[in-house]
C-alpha positions as a Markdown table, in Angstrom:
| # | Residue | x | y | z |
|---|---|---|---|---|
| 1 | Unk | 107.9 | 149.4 | 129.6 |
| 2 | Unk | 106.5 | 147.7 | 126.5 |
| 3 | Unk | 103.5 | 145.4 | 126.8 |
| 4 | Unk | 103.9 | 141.8 | 125.8 |
| 5 | Unk | 101.1 | 141.0 | 123.3 |
| 6 | Unk | 99.7 | 137.6 | 124.3 |
| 7 | Unk | 100.3 | 134.6 | 122.1 |
| 8 | Unk | 97.3 | 133.6 | 120.1 |
| 9 | Unk | 95.8 | 130.2 | 121.1 |
| 10 | Unk | 94.0 | 129.6 | 117.8 |
| 11 | Unk | 93.8 | 126.3 | 115.9 |
| 12 | Unk | 91.4 | 127.7 | 113.2 |
| 13 | Unk | 90.5 | 131.2 | 112.2 |
| 14 | Unk | 86.8 | 130.5 | 111.7 |
| 15 | Unk | 84.5 | 133.1 | 113.0 |
| 16 | Unk | 87.1 | 135.4 | 114.5 |
| 17 | Unk | 85.8 | 138.9 | 115.1 |
| 18 | Unk | 87.8 | 142.0 | 115.5 |
| 19 | Unk | 89.7 | 142.0 | 118.8 |
| 20 | Unk | 88.7 | 145.5 | 119.9 |
| 21 | Unk | 86.2 | 148.2 | 119.3 |
| 22 | Unk | 87.6 | 150.3 | 122.2 |
| 23 | Unk | 86.9 | 154.0 | 121.7 |
| 24 | Unk | 90.5 | 154.8 | 122.5 |
| 25 | Unk | 91.6 | 152.6 | 119.6 |
| 26 | Unk | 89.5 | 154.7 | 117.2 |
| 27 | Unk | 91.8 | 157.6 | 117.9 |
| 28 | Unk | 94.8 | 155.4 | 116.9 |
| 29 | Unk | 93.0 | 154.7 | 113.6 |
| 30 | Unk | 92.2 | 158.3 | 113.0 |
| 31 | Unk | 95.9 | 159.2 | 113.5 |
| 32 | Unk | 97.0 | 156.4 | 111.3 |
| 33 | Unk | 94.7 | 157.4 | 108.4 |
| 34 | Unk | 96.0 | 160.9 | 108.5 |
| 35 | Unk | 99.6 | 159.6 | 108.0 |
| 36 | Unk | 99.1 | 157.1 | 105.2 |
| 37 | Unk | 99.8 | 157.3 | 101.6 |
| 38 | Unk | 97.9 | 154.0 | 101.3 |
| 39 | Unk | 94.5 | 153.0 | 102.6 |
| 40 | Unk | 93.0 | 152.0 | 106.0 |
| 41 | Unk | 90.0 | 149.8 | 106.0 |
| 42 | Unk | 88.0 | 149.3 | 109.3 |
| 43 | Unk | 84.9 | 147.2 | 110.0 |
| 44 | Unk | 81.9 | 149.1 | 108.5 |
| 45 | Unk | 84.0 | 150.9 | 105.8 |
| 46 | Unk | 82.8 | 150.4 | 102.2 |
| 47 | Unk | 86.0 | 148.6 | 101.1 |
| 48 | Unk | 86.6 | 146.6 | 104.2 |
| 49 | Unk | 85.1 | 143.2 | 103.1 |
| 50 | Unk | 87.1 | 143.2 | 99.9 |
| 51 | Unk | 90.3 | 144.3 | 101.6 |
| 52 | Unk | 90.2 | 141.5 | 104.1 |
| 53 | Unk | 89.6 | 138.7 | 101.6 |
| 54 | Unk | 92.4 | 136.2 | 100.9 |
| 55 | Unk | 92.8 | 133.6 | 98.2 |
| 56 | Unk | 90.8 | 130.9 | 100.0 |
| 57 | Unk | 87.1 | 131.8 | 100.7 |
| 58 | Unk | 87.2 | 129.4 | 103.6 |
| 59 | Unk | 88.6 | 132.3 | 105.7 |
| 60 | Unk | 86.0 | 134.9 | 104.7 |
| 61 | Unk | 84.6 | 134.9 | 108.2 |
| 62 | Unk | 87.8 | 136.2 | 109.7 |
| 63 | Unk | 87.2 | 139.9 | 110.6 |
| 64 | Unk | 90.4 | 141.9 | 111.2 |
| 65 | Unk | 90.3 | 145.0 | 113.4 |
| 66 | Unk | 92.0 | 146.9 | 110.6 |
| 67 | Unk | 93.4 | 146.3 | 107.1 |
| 68 | Unk | 96.2 | 148.6 | 106.1 |
| 69 | Unk | 97.1 | 148.6 | 102.4 |
| 70 | Unk | 100.6 | 150.1 | 102.3 |
| 71 | Unk | 102.1 | 151.9 | 99.3 |
| 72 | Unk | 105.4 | 152.7 | 100.9 |
| 73 | Unk | 107.7 | 151.5 | 103.6 |
| 74 | Unk | 106.7 | 154.7 | 105.5 |
| 75 | Unk | 103.1 | 153.3 | 105.5 |
| 76 | Unk | 104.4 | 150.0 | 106.9 |
| 77 | Unk | 106.2 | 151.8 | 109.7 |
| 78 | Unk | 103.0 | 153.7 | 110.5 |
| 79 | Unk | 100.9 | 150.5 | 110.5 |
| 80 | Unk | 103.3 | 148.7 | 112.8 |
| 81 | Unk | 103.2 | 151.7 | 115.2 |
| 82 | Unk | 99.4 | 151.8 | 115.2 |
| 83 | Unk | 99.2 | 148.1 | 115.9 |
| 84 | Unk | 101.6 | 148.5 | 118.9 |
| 85 | Unk | 99.6 | 151.5 | 120.3 |
| 86 | Unk | 96.3 | 149.6 | 119.9 |
| 87 | Unk | 97.8 | 146.5 | 121.6 |
| 88 | Unk | 96.9 | 144.3 | 118.7 |
| 89 | Unk | 98.8 | 141.5 | 116.9 |
| 90 | Unk | 99.9 | 142.2 | 113.3 |
| 91 | Unk | 99.9 | 139.9 | 110.3 |
| 92 | Unk | 101.8 | 140.8 | 107.1 |
| 93 | Unk | 100.1 | 139.9 | 103.8 |
| 94 | Unk | 101.6 | 140.0 | 100.3 |
| 95 | Unk | 99.9 | 137.4 | 98.0 |
| 96 | Unk | 97.4 | 136.1 | 100.6 |
| 97 | Unk | 97.9 | 132.5 | 99.6 |
| 98 | Unk | 98.5 | 130.9 | 103.0 |
| 99 | Unk | 96.9 | 127.5 | 102.9 |
| 100 | Unk | 95.9 | 127.7 | 106.5 |
| 101 | Unk | 94.6 | 131.3 | 106.3 |
| 102 | Unk | 97.5 | 132.9 | 108.1 |
| 103 | Unk | 97.4 | 135.9 | 105.8 |
| 104 | Unk | 94.5 | 137.3 | 107.8 |
| 105 | Unk | 93.7 | 137.4 | 111.5 |
| 106 | Unk | 91.6 | 139.3 | 114.0 |
| 107 | Unk | 94.3 | 142.0 | 114.7 |
| 108 | Unk | 95.9 | 144.3 | 112.1 |
| 109 | Unk | 96.5 | 143.0 | 108.6 |
| 110 | Unk | 99.4 | 144.9 | 107.0 |
| 111 | Unk | 98.9 | 144.4 | 103.3 |
| 112 | Unk | 101.9 | 145.2 | 101.2 |
| 113 | Unk | 100.4 | 144.0 | 97.8 |
| 114 | Unk | 100.5 | 147.6 | 96.4 |
| 115 | Unk | 104.3 | 147.6 | 96.8 |
| 116 | Unk | 105.1 | 145.7 | 93.6 |
| 117 | Unk | 107.8 | 147.6 | 91.9 |
| 118 | Unk | 110.6 | 145.5 | 90.3 |
| 119 | Unk | 114.0 | 146.8 | 89.0 |
| 120 | Unk | 117.6 | 145.9 | 88.7 |
| 121 | Unk | 120.4 | 147.3 | 90.7 |
| 122 | Unk | 123.7 | 148.4 | 89.1 |
| 123 | Unk | 125.3 | 145.0 | 89.9 |
| 124 | Unk | 122.5 | 143.0 | 88.3 |
| 125 | Unk | 120.6 | 142.1 | 91.4 |
| 126 | Unk | 116.8 | 142.2 | 91.0 |
| 127 | Unk | 115.1 | 144.2 | 93.7 |
| 128 | Unk | 111.5 | 143.1 | 94.2 |
| 129 | Unk | 108.7 | 145.0 | 96.1 |
| 130 | Unk | 107.2 | 142.7 | 98.7 |
| 131 | Unk | 103.8 | 142.8 | 97.1 |
| 132 | Unk | 105.1 | 141.5 | 93.7 |
| 133 | Unk | 103.4 | 138.3 | 92.4 |
| 134 | Unk | 105.5 | 135.6 | 90.7 |
| 135 | Unk | 103.9 | 136.3 | 87.3 |
| 136 | Unk | 104.9 | 139.9 | 87.3 |
| 137 | Unk | 108.5 | 139.1 | 88.3 |
| 138 | Unk | 108.8 | 136.4 | 85.7 |
| 139 | Unk | 107.6 | 138.8 | 82.9 |
| 140 | Unk | 110.2 | 141.4 | 84.1 |
| 141 | Unk | 113.0 | 138.9 | 84.2 |
| 142 | Unk | 112.2 | 137.2 | 80.9 |
| 143 | Unk | 112.3 | 140.6 | 79.1 |
| 144 | Unk | 115.9 | 141.0 | 80.5 |
| 145 | Unk | 116.9 | 137.5 | 79.6 |
| 146 | Unk | 117.0 | 136.4 | 83.3 |
| 147 | Unk | 115.2 | 133.9 | 85.5 |
| 148 | Unk | 114.7 | 133.0 | 89.2 |
| 149 | Unk | 113.1 | 129.8 | 90.5 |
| 150 | Unk | 109.7 | 131.0 | 91.7 |
| 151 | Unk | 106.8 | 128.7 | 92.3 |
| 152 | Unk | 104.3 | 127.1 | 89.9 |
| 153 | Unk | 101.6 | 129.8 | 90.1 |
| 154 | Unk | 101.8 | 133.3 | 88.8 |
| 155 | Unk | 99.4 | 134.6 | 91.4 |
| 156 | Unk | 101.5 | 133.7 | 94.5 |
| 157 | Unk | 103.4 | 136.5 | 96.3 |
| 158 | Unk | 107.1 | 136.3 | 96.0 |
| 159 | Unk | 107.6 | 137.4 | 99.6 |
| 160 | Unk | 105.6 | 134.6 | 101.2 |
| 161 | Unk | 107.1 | 132.1 | 98.8 |
| 162 | Unk | 110.6 | 133.1 | 99.8 |
| 163 | Unk | 109.9 | 133.3 | 103.6 |
| 164 | Unk | 108.7 | 129.7 | 103.5 |
| 165 | Unk | 111.4 | 128.3 | 101.1 |
| 166 | Unk | 110.1 | 128.5 | 97.6 |
| 167 | Unk | 109.4 | 125.3 | 95.5 |
| 168 | Unk | 109.3 | 125.7 | 91.7 |
| 169 | Unk | 109.8 | 124.2 | 88.3 |
| 170 | Unk | 113.6 | 125.1 | 88.2 |
| 171 | Unk | 114.2 | 124.2 | 91.9 |
| 172 | Unk | 115.9 | 120.8 | 91.5 |
| 173 | Unk | 118.5 | 122.5 | 89.2 |
| 174 | Unk | 118.9 | 125.8 | 91.1 |
| 175 | Unk | 117.4 | 125.4 | 94.6 |
| 176 | Unk | 114.7 | 127.1 | 96.6 |
| 177 | Unk | 113.7 | 130.7 | 96.0 |
| 178 | Unk | 115.1 | 131.6 | 99.4 |
| 179 | Unk | 118.5 | 130.3 | 98.4 |
| 180 | Unk | 118.8 | 133.2 | 95.9 |
| 181 | Unk | 117.9 | 135.9 | 98.4 |
| 182 | Unk | 120.8 | 138.3 | 99.0 |
| 183 | Unk | 119.1 | 141.0 | 101.0 |
| 184 | Unk | 115.8 | 142.1 | 102.4 |
| 185 | Unk | 114.3 | 145.4 | 103.8 |
| 186 | Unk | 112.2 | 144.8 | 106.9 |
| 187 | Unk | 110.1 | 146.9 | 109.2 |
| 188 | Unk | 110.7 | 145.6 | 112.7 |
| 189 | Unk | 108.3 | 145.5 | 115.7 |
| 190 | Unk | 110.0 | 148.6 | 117.2 |
| 191 | Unk | 109.3 | 150.6 | 114.0 |
| 192 | Unk | 112.9 | 150.5 | 112.6 |
| 193 | Unk | 113.2 | 149.9 | 108.9 |
| 194 | Unk | 116.4 | 147.9 | 108.3 |
| 195 | Unk | 118.3 | 146.1 | 105.6 |
| 196 | Unk | 119.5 | 142.6 | 106.4 |
| 197 | Unk | 122.1 | 140.6 | 104.4 |
| 198 | Unk | 125.1 | 138.5 | 105.3 |
| 199 | Unk | 126.8 | 141.5 | 106.9 |
| 200 | Unk | 123.9 | 143.5 | 108.3 |
| 201 | Unk | 121.6 | 141.7 | 110.8 |
| 202 | Unk | 122.9 | 138.4 | 109.5 |
| 203 | Unk | 120.8 | 136.5 | 112.0 |
| 204 | Unk | 117.6 | 138.1 | 110.7 |
| 205 | Unk | 118.8 | 137.4 | 107.1 |
| 206 | Unk | 119.3 | 133.7 | 108.0 |
| 207 | Unk | 115.8 | 133.5 | 109.6 |
| 208 | Unk | 114.0 | 135.0 | 106.6 |
| 209 | Unk | 115.3 | 132.3 | 104.3 |
| 210 | Unk | 112.7 | 129.8 | 105.1 |
| 211 | Unk | 111.8 | 130.6 | 108.7 |
| 212 | Unk | 108.7 | 132.9 | 108.2 |
| 213 | Unk | 108.2 | 136.5 | 109.1 |
| 214 | Unk | 110.0 | 138.3 | 111.9 |
| 215 | Unk | 108.7 | 141.7 | 110.8 |
| 216 | Unk | 107.1 | 143.2 | 107.7 |
| 217 | Unk | 109.3 | 142.7 | 104.6 |
| 218 | Unk | 109.1 | 145.6 | 102.2 |
| 219 | Unk | 111.5 | 144.5 | 99.5 |
| 220 | Unk | 113.6 | 141.5 | 98.6 |
| 221 | Unk | 116.8 | 141.4 | 96.5 |
| 222 | Unk | 117.8 | 138.2 | 94.6 |
| 223 | Unk | 120.7 | 137.0 | 92.5 |
| 224 | Unk | 119.2 | 135.9 | 89.2 |
| 225 | Unk | 120.4 | 133.5 | 86.4 |
| 226 | Unk | 120.4 | 133.6 | 82.6 |
| 227 | Unk | 117.1 | 132.6 | 81.2 |
| 228 | Unk | 116.7 | 129.0 | 80.0 |
| 229 | Unk | 114.1 | 127.4 | 77.8 |
| 230 | Unk | 112.5 | 124.1 | 78.7 |
| 231 | Unk | 110.1 | 121.4 | 77.7 |
| 232 | Unk | 106.8 | 121.2 | 79.6 |
| 233 | Unk | 104.9 | 117.9 | 79.7 |
| 234 | Unk | 101.7 | 116.4 | 81.0 |
| 235 | Unk | 101.2 | 112.6 | 80.6 |
| 236 | Unk | 98.3 | 110.4 | 81.7 |
| 237 | Unk | 98.0 | 106.7 | 82.6 |
| 238 | Unk | 94.7 | 104.9 | 83.4 |
| 239 | Unk | 93.9 | 105.2 | 87.1 |
| 240 | Unk | 93.8 | 101.4 | 87.2 |
| 241 | Unk | 97.6 | 101.6 | 86.9 |
| 242 | Unk | 98.0 | 104.0 | 89.8 |
| 243 | Unk | 99.8 | 101.6 | 92.2 |
| 244 | Unk | 102.3 | 100.6 | 89.5 |
| 245 | Unk | 102.9 | 104.2 | 88.4 |
| 246 | Unk | 103.5 | 105.4 | 91.9 |
| 247 | Unk | 105.9 | 102.6 | 92.7 |
| 248 | Unk | 107.8 | 103.0 | 89.5 |
| 249 | Unk | 107.9 | 106.9 | 89.8 |
| 250 | Unk | 109.6 | 106.6 | 93.2 |
| 251 | Unk | 112.4 | 104.5 | 91.7 |
| 252 | Unk | 112.7 | 106.6 | 88.5 |
| 253 | Unk | 113.2 | 109.9 | 90.3 |
| 254 | Unk | 116.2 | 108.6 | 92.2 |
| 255 | Unk | 118.5 | 109.1 | 89.2 |
| 256 | Unk | 116.6 | 111.7 | 87.3 |
| 257 | Unk | 118.7 | 114.7 | 86.0 |
| 258 | Unk | 118.3 | 117.9 | 88.0 |
| 259 | Unk | 117.0 | 119.6 | 84.9 |
| 260 | Unk | 113.8 | 117.6 | 85.5 |
| 261 | Unk | 111.1 | 118.6 | 88.0 |
| 262 | Unk | 108.1 | 116.3 | 88.2 |
| 263 | Unk | 104.8 | 116.0 | 90.0 |
| 264 | Unk | 102.7 | 112.8 | 90.1 |
| 265 | Unk | 99.1 | 113.7 | 90.8 |
| 266 | Unk | 95.9 | 111.7 | 91.6 |
| 267 | Unk | 92.9 | 113.9 | 90.9 |
| 268 | Unk | 89.1 | 113.5 | 91.0 |
| 269 | Unk | 87.5 | 115.2 | 88.0 |
| 270 | Unk | 84.3 | 113.3 | 88.0 |
| 271 | Unk | 86.4 | 110.2 | 87.6 |
| 272 | Unk | 89.8 | 109.5 | 89.2 |
| 273 | Unk | 92.7 | 110.4 | 86.9 |
| 274 | Unk | 96.4 | 110.0 | 87.2 |
| 275 | Unk | 98.9 | 112.3 | 85.6 |
| 276 | Unk | 102.6 | 113.1 | 85.6 |
| 277 | Unk | 103.5 | 116.7 | 84.8 |
| 278 | Unk | 106.6 | 118.8 | 85.0 |
| 279 | Unk | 109.4 | 120.3 | 83.0 |
| 280 | Unk | 112.9 | 119.7 | 81.8 |
| 281 | Unk | 115.2 | 122.7 | 81.6 |
| 282 | Unk | 117.4 | 123.1 | 78.5 |
| 283 | Unk | 115.9 | 119.9 | 77.1 |
| 284 | Unk | 114.1 | 119.4 | 73.8 |
| 285 | Unk | 110.7 | 117.6 | 73.9 |
| 286 | Unk | 112.0 | 114.4 | 72.2 |
| 287 | Unk | 114.9 | 114.2 | 74.7 |
| 288 | Unk | 112.5 | 114.7 | 77.6 |
| 289 | Unk | 110.4 | 111.8 | 76.4 |
| 290 | Unk | 113.5 | 109.6 | 76.0 |
| 291 | Unk | 114.1 | 110.2 | 79.7 |
| 292 | Unk | 110.5 | 109.3 | 80.5 |
| 293 | Unk | 110.8 | 106.0 | 78.5 |
| 294 | Unk | 112.4 | 104.0 | 81.3 |
| 295 | Unk | 109.5 | 105.0 | 83.6 |
| 296 | Unk | 106.9 | 103.8 | 81.1 |
| 297 | Unk | 108.9 | 100.6 | 80.6 |
| 298 | Unk | 108.9 | 99.9 | 84.4 |
| 299 | Unk | 105.1 | 100.4 | 84.5 |
| 300 | Unk | 104.6 | 98.3 | 81.4 |
| 301 | Unk | 102.2 | 100.8 | 79.9 |
| 302 | Unk | 102.8 | 103.8 | 77.7 |
| 303 | Unk | 101.1 | 107.1 | 78.8 |
| 304 | Unk | 98.8 | 109.3 | 76.8 |
| 305 | Unk | 100.7 | 112.5 | 76.0 |
| 306 | Unk | 98.3 | 115.4 | 76.9 |
| 307 | Unk | 100.9 | 118.1 | 76.4 |
| 308 | Unk | 104.5 | 118.3 | 75.3 |
| 309 | Unk | 105.7 | 121.7 | 74.3 |
| 310 | Unk | 109.0 | 123.7 | 74.3 |
| 311 | Unk | 108.5 | 127.1 | 76.0 |
| 312 | Unk | 110.2 | 129.8 | 78.0 |
| 313 | Unk | 110.5 | 129.5 | 81.8 |
| 314 | Unk | 108.0 | 132.4 | 82.1 |
| 315 | Unk | 105.4 | 130.7 | 79.9 |
| 316 | Unk | 105.9 | 127.4 | 81.8 |
| 317 | Unk | 104.8 | 129.1 | 85.1 |
| 318 | Unk | 101.7 | 130.5 | 83.4 |
| 319 | Unk | 101.1 | 127.1 | 81.7 |
| 320 | Unk | 100.6 | 125.4 | 85.1 |
| 321 | Unk | 98.4 | 128.2 | 86.5 |
| 322 | Unk | 95.0 | 127.5 | 87.9 |
| 323 | Unk | 92.0 | 129.3 | 86.3 |
| 324 | Unk | 90.2 | 130.6 | 89.4 |
| 325 | Unk | 90.9 | 133.9 | 91.2 |
| 326 | Unk | 89.9 | 132.3 | 94.5 |
| 327 | Unk | 89.3 | 128.9 | 95.9 |
| 328 | Unk | 86.4 | 127.8 | 98.1 |
| 329 | Unk | 86.6 | 125.7 | 101.3 |
| 330 | Unk | 89.9 | 124.0 | 100.9 |
| 331 | Unk | 92.1 | 122.0 | 103.3 |
| 332 | Unk | 95.6 | 120.6 | 102.9 |
| 333 | Unk | 98.0 | 118.3 | 104.7 |
| 334 | Unk | 101.5 | 117.1 | 103.7 |
| 335 | Unk | 104.7 | 115.4 | 104.7 |
| 336 | Unk | 108.1 | 114.7 | 103.3 |
| 337 | Unk | 109.8 | 111.4 | 102.6 |
| 338 | Unk | 113.3 | 110.0 | 102.1 |
| 339 | Unk | 112.3 | 106.4 | 101.1 |
| 340 | Unk | 109.7 | 104.8 | 98.8 |
| 341 | Unk | 106.3 | 104.3 | 100.3 |
| 342 | Unk | 103.8 | 101.4 | 99.5 |
| 343 | Unk | 101.3 | 102.8 | 97.1 |
| 344 | Unk | 98.3 | 100.5 | 97.8 |
| 345 | Unk | 97.0 | 102.3 | 100.9 |
| 346 | Unk | 97.3 | 105.7 | 99.3 |
| 347 | Unk | 95.4 | 104.6 | 96.2 |
| 348 | Unk | 92.7 | 102.8 | 98.2 |
| 349 | Unk | 92.1 | 105.8 | 100.4 |
| 350 | Unk | 91.9 | 108.1 | 97.4 |
| 351 | Unk | 88.9 | 106.2 | 96.0 |
| 352 | Unk | 87.3 | 105.4 | 99.3 |
| 353 | Unk | 83.7 | 106.7 | 99.8 |
| 354 | Unk | 84.1 | 109.1 | 96.9 |
| 355 | Unk | 81.7 | 112.1 | 97.2 |
| 356 | Unk | 80.5 | 114.2 | 94.2 |
| 357 | Unk | 81.0 | 117.4 | 96.1 |
| 358 | Unk | 84.6 | 116.7 | 97.0 |
| 359 | Unk | 87.4 | 117.8 | 94.7 |
| 360 | Unk | 90.3 | 115.5 | 96.0 |
| 361 | Unk | 93.9 | 115.6 | 95.0 |
| 362 | Unk | 97.1 | 113.9 | 96.1 |
| 363 | Unk | 100.4 | 115.2 | 94.6 |
| 364 | Unk | 103.7 | 113.6 | 94.9 |
| 365 | Unk | 106.3 | 116.4 | 94.4 |
| 366 | Unk | 109.9 | 115.6 | 93.6 |
| 367 | Unk | 112.6 | 117.1 | 95.7 |
| 368 | Unk | 116.4 | 116.3 | 95.8 |
| 369 | Unk | 118.9 | 117.8 | 93.5 |
| 370 | Unk | 119.8 | 121.4 | 94.4 |
| 371 | Unk | 117.1 | 121.5 | 97.0 |
| 372 | Unk | 119.4 | 119.4 | 99.1 |
| 373 | Unk | 122.7 | 121.1 | 98.1 |
| 374 | Unk | 123.0 | 123.2 | 101.2 |
| 375 | Unk | 123.4 | 122.0 | 104.8 |
| 376 | Unk | 120.3 | 122.2 | 107.0 |
| 377 | Unk | 122.0 | 125.0 | 109.1 |
| 378 | Unk | 122.8 | 127.2 | 106.1 |
| 379 | Unk | 119.5 | 129.0 | 106.3 |
| 380 | Unk | 116.3 | 128.6 | 108.3 |
| 381 | Unk | 114.9 | 126.2 | 105.8 |
| 382 | Unk | 115.9 | 122.9 | 107.4 |
| 383 | Unk | 114.7 | 120.0 | 105.3 |
| 384 | Unk | 117.7 | 119.4 | 103.0 |
| 385 | Unk | 117.7 | 115.6 | 102.8 |
| 386 | Unk | 114.2 | 114.8 | 101.5 |
| 387 | Unk | 113.4 | 112.9 | 98.2 |
| 388 | Unk | 109.8 | 114.0 | 97.8 |
| 389 | Unk | 106.8 | 115.4 | 99.5 |
| 390 | Unk | 103.1 | 114.3 | 99.3 |
| 391 | Unk | 100.5 | 117.0 | 99.4 |
| 392 | Unk | 96.9 | 115.9 | 100.1 |
| 393 | Unk | 94.1 | 118.4 | 99.3 |
| 394 | Unk | 90.3 | 118.5 | 99.3 |
| 395 | Unk | 87.9 | 121.2 | 98.3 |
| 396 | Unk | 84.1 | 121.6 | 98.6 |
| 397 | Unk | 81.9 | 124.6 | 97.7 |
| 398 | Unk | 82.2 | 127.4 | 100.3 |
| 399 | Unk | 78.4 | 127.2 | 101.0 |
| 400 | Unk | 78.5 | 123.4 | 101.5 |
| 401 | Unk | 76.7 | 122.3 | 104.7 |
| 402 | Unk | 79.0 | 121.5 | 107.7 |
| 403 | Unk | 78.4 | 117.8 | 107.3 |
| 404 | Unk | 80.1 | 117.9 | 103.8 |
| 405 | Unk | 83.0 | 119.9 | 105.2 |
| 406 | Unk | 83.4 | 117.4 | 108.0 |
| 407 | Unk | 83.3 | 114.5 | 105.6 |
| 408 | Unk | 86.0 | 116.3 | 103.4 |
| 409 | Unk | 88.2 | 116.9 | 106.4 |
| 410 | Unk | 87.8 | 113.3 | 107.5 |
| 411 | Unk | 88.9 | 112.0 | 104.1 |
| 412 | Unk | 91.9 | 114.3 | 104.1 |
| 413 | Unk | 93.0 | 113.1 | 107.6 |
| 414 | Unk | 92.7 | 109.5 | 106.5 |
| 415 | Unk | 94.6 | 110.1 | 103.3 |
| 416 | Unk | 97.4 | 111.8 | 105.1 |
| 417 | Unk | 97.4 | 109.1 | 107.8 |
| 418 | Unk | 97.7 | 106.3 | 105.2 |
| 419 | Unk | 101.3 | 107.3 | 104.5 |
| 420 | Unk | 102.2 | 109.0 | 107.8 |
| 421 | Unk | 104.0 | 106.0 | 109.2 |
| 422 | Unk | 106.5 | 106.1 | 106.3 |
| 423 | Unk | 107.2 | 109.9 | 106.6 |
| 424 | Unk | 110.0 | 111.8 | 108.2 |
| 425 | Unk | 107.9 | 114.1 | 110.4 |
| 426 | Unk | 109.0 | 117.0 | 108.2 |
| 427 | Unk | 106.7 | 119.5 | 106.3 |
| 428 | Unk | 107.5 | 122.1 | 103.7 |
| 429 | Unk | 106.7 | 125.3 | 105.6 |
| 430 | Unk | 104.6 | 126.9 | 102.9 |
| 431 | Unk | 102.2 | 123.9 | 103.0 |
| 432 | Unk | 100.7 | 125.3 | 106.3 |
| 433 | Unk | 98.5 | 122.9 | 108.2 |
| 434 | Unk | 96.5 | 124.3 | 111.2 |
| 435 | Unk | 96.2 | 120.8 | 112.7 |
| 436 | Unk | 99.8 | 119.8 | 112.4 |
| 437 | Unk | 100.6 | 118.1 | 115.8 |
| 438 | Unk | 104.2 | 119.2 | 116.3 |
| 439 | Unk | 104.5 | 122.1 | 113.8 |
| 440 | Unk | 107.6 | 123.8 | 115.3 |
| 441 | Unk | 109.9 | 120.9 | 114.5 |
| 442 | Unk | 107.9 | 119.5 | 111.5 |
| 443 | Unk | 108.3 | 122.9 | 109.8 |
| 444 | Unk | 111.7 | 123.9 | 111.1 |
| 445 | Unk | 113.5 | 120.9 | 112.5 |
| 446 | Unk | 116.6 | 121.5 | 114.6 |
| 447 | Unk | 116.6 | 125.1 | 113.5 |
| 448 | Unk | 113.6 | 126.0 | 115.7 |
| 449 | Unk | 115.4 | 127.0 | 118.9 |
| 450 | Unk | 117.6 | 129.4 | 116.9 |
| 451 | Unk | 114.5 | 130.9 | 115.3 |
| 452 | Unk | 113.1 | 131.4 | 118.8 |
| 453 | Unk | 116.2 | 133.2 | 119.9 |
| 454 | Unk | 116.0 | 135.5 | 116.8 |
| 455 | Unk | 112.3 | 136.1 | 117.4 |
| 456 | Unk | 113.1 | 137.2 | 121.0 |
| 457 | Unk | 115.7 | 139.6 | 119.7 |
| 458 | Unk | 113.6 | 141.2 | 116.9 |
| 459 | Unk | 110.1 | 140.9 | 118.1 |
| 460 | Unk | 110.3 | 140.6 | 121.9 |
| 461 | Unk | 106.7 | 141.7 | 122.5 |
| 462 | Unk | 105.3 | 139.1 | 120.0 |
| 463 | Unk | 103.7 | 141.8 | 117.8 |
| 464 | Unk | 103.8 | 139.6 | 114.7 |
| 465 | Unk | 101.7 | 136.7 | 116.0 |
| 466 | Unk | 99.8 | 134.0 | 114.1 |
| 467 | Unk | 98.7 | 130.5 | 115.1 |
| 468 | Unk | 102.0 | 129.0 | 113.9 |
| 469 | Unk | 104.4 | 131.9 | 114.0 |
| 470 | Unk | 107.7 | 131.4 | 115.8 |
| 471 | Unk | 107.0 | 131.3 | 119.6 |
| 472 | Unk | 109.0 | 133.3 | 122.1 |
| 473 | Unk | 111.2 | 131.2 | 124.3 |
| 474 | Unk | 109.5 | 130.0 | 127.5 |
| 475 | Unk | 108.9 | 131.9 | 129.6 |
| 476 | Unk | 108.7 | 135.1 | 127.6 |
| 477 | Unk | 109.9 | 138.1 | 129.5 |
| 478 | Unk | 108.8 | 141.6 | 128.4 |
| 479 | Unk | 111.7 | 144.0 | 128.0 |
| 480 | Unk | 112.0 | 146.7 | 130.8 |
């Protein structure tokens, strides 16, 4: 009889120590180490602290029982078996960019980042190792004259991006990253390494396209498109015009061609700033600005053009990249919307009680177009009727005193609450929020019960457990 691994009752990862130091478990680690091509890092090992770190330093105090850096699918099979024998939950990690720190936990972290090979199959499908970052994939595809809608950050892992949907600069024209997935190789909780697609394990294939992890993905296969050039732009208005710009932007995007993907951002860079940035596929810079002209006319004020360049799709992703390898103490909340919101409360909250240690941002991210082309039941990604999402973020130095972190969290909560009454109670799953009140339906909508059924089939002992992973149906019954 297999043992049901208890669900984690965790709202925040802070201060989580390894779940076990049982001497019997040490024999499990010794056996695992002898079978690996990759690396095993345990507490006290020289490489342990670096191996457990993720992109956000906020979660540096989470101490896994083990970190397994896998070089091959065989390593993943061995790591899953070791976690099962040790009675520990497992978390898969590729890029380590989970906003809520779900790429690390107190159990076993199965790190597939070394598995980053990319190649083409004979029929032109691109096969991507689960540890591949978006930048590496884009470079490979550009050299072959191909492209795939993948994010706005070269450092993000393609696997996590896909499992949560996959927003990106070409998304309104071509859809989510997960919409291009044609197959995936996955190590399941029982140690089987399977391929899923529309014919083989089709329920698992459905779930992986926006529903999170139901095992450890080792590779993903995508249908790709001919490469397209684009124009990238960044425009600024005075912050004093913020309400007018937000109101006009919400009307302007309703009829915007799907070649355009735009972000409207309020940022605090010592002084509040307001910028519109984005890209226009297969569009020359002058033509892109002609499309922006009605927006400027509605505002009654022409923007300052900070950037306006033609470039390849690959270069555009690098263009929007951040400059830091890691972020500090950062928190994020978000929500999706189908109708325009009043801008006054959002702008007033952004400037309320500004604090020099807080790096605040509010991004209005355009959706629609091909994002909404499929029905909600076509894949696990459920939110196919939304017009835009608003992402609220705040960051303070990692070593800031608790009072500053509390103040930052309070601002974030109030900013999010200022527009919550106008939202649809839906959240893009990759914008993970550890405090989201009804996360199962806000991430997954009406697809959540089906995801629970699939979870019970492929992970009946809840081996792959995180604070917001799919729950087993109630009451969970361990298999006999």
